[in-house]
C-alpha positions in Angstrom: 0.2 209.7 206.6 2.3 207.2 204.8 0.5 204.1 203.4 2.9 201.7 205.3 2.1 203.3 208.7 -1.6 203.1 208.2 -1.3 199.4 207.5 0.8 198.9 210.6 -1.8 200.7 212.7 -4.5 198.4 211.2 -2.5 195.3 212.0 -1.7 196.4 215.5 -5.4 197.1 216.1 -6.3 193.6 214.8 -3.6 192.0 217.0 -4.9 193.8 220.1 -8.5 192.8 219.3 -7.5 189.2 219.1 -5.4 189.4 222.2 -8.2 191.1 224.2 -10.2 187.8 224.0 -7.5 186.2 226.1 -8.0 188.6 229.0 -9.0 187.1 232.3 -11.1 190.0 233.5 -13.9 192.0 231.9 -12.2 195.3 232.6 -8.9 194.4 230.9 -10.9 192.9 228.0 -12.7 196.2 227.5 -9.6 198.3 227.9 -7.7 196.4 225.2 -10.8 196.2 223.0 -11.2 200.0 223.4 -7.6 200.6 222.3 -7.8 198.2 219.4 -11.2 199.7 218.3 -9.7 203.2 218.4 -6.9 202.0 216.1 -9.3 200.2 213.8 -11.5 203.4 213.8 -8.6 205.5 212.6 -7.6 202.8 210.0 -11.0 202.7 208.5 -11.2 206.5 208.5 -7.9 206.7 206.6 -9.0 204.0 204.2 -12.5 205.6 203.8 -14.4 202.4 204.5 -17.4 204.0 205.9 -19.6 201.0 206.8 -16.7 199.6 209.0 -16.0 203.1 210.3 -19.6 203.3 211.6 -19.2 199.8 213.1 -16.0 200.7 215.0 -17.5 204.1 216.1 -20.4 202.2 217.7 -18.2 199.7 219.3 -15.9 202.3 220.8 -18.9 203.9 222.5 -20.0 200.4 223.8 -16.5 199.7 225.2 -16.3 203.1 226.8 -19.7 202.6 228.4 -18.6 199.2 229.7 -15.4 200.6 231.2 -17.2 203.3 233.0 -19.9 201.0 234.3 -17.3 198.5 235.5 -15.4 201.2 237.4 -18.7 202.1 239.1 -19.2 198.5 240.2 -15.9 197.2 241.6 -17.4 193.7 242.3 -17.6 193.2 238.5 -13.9 193.8 237.9 -12.8 190.4 239.1 -15.3 188.4 237.1 -14.1 186.6 234.0 -15.8 187.2 230.7 -18.3 184.6 229.6 -17.0 181.9 227.3 
């Protein structure tokens, strides 16, 4: 893939990660964080930055686990994230 597009993917992932902290519910926070983490995972893979790749790989599993657990407990969907 072209160098320019890899950089754009990295910046979009960063923007989504920052934007996810502004979410009002935990579920939307984890959805956005999951998408941004997937983009950052791809970016670090293409750049071959292996320590960060492992970091993002672990975080994507954490966000996926949280999304599944929040879907199983509907009462938690409406709660706001801790500040």
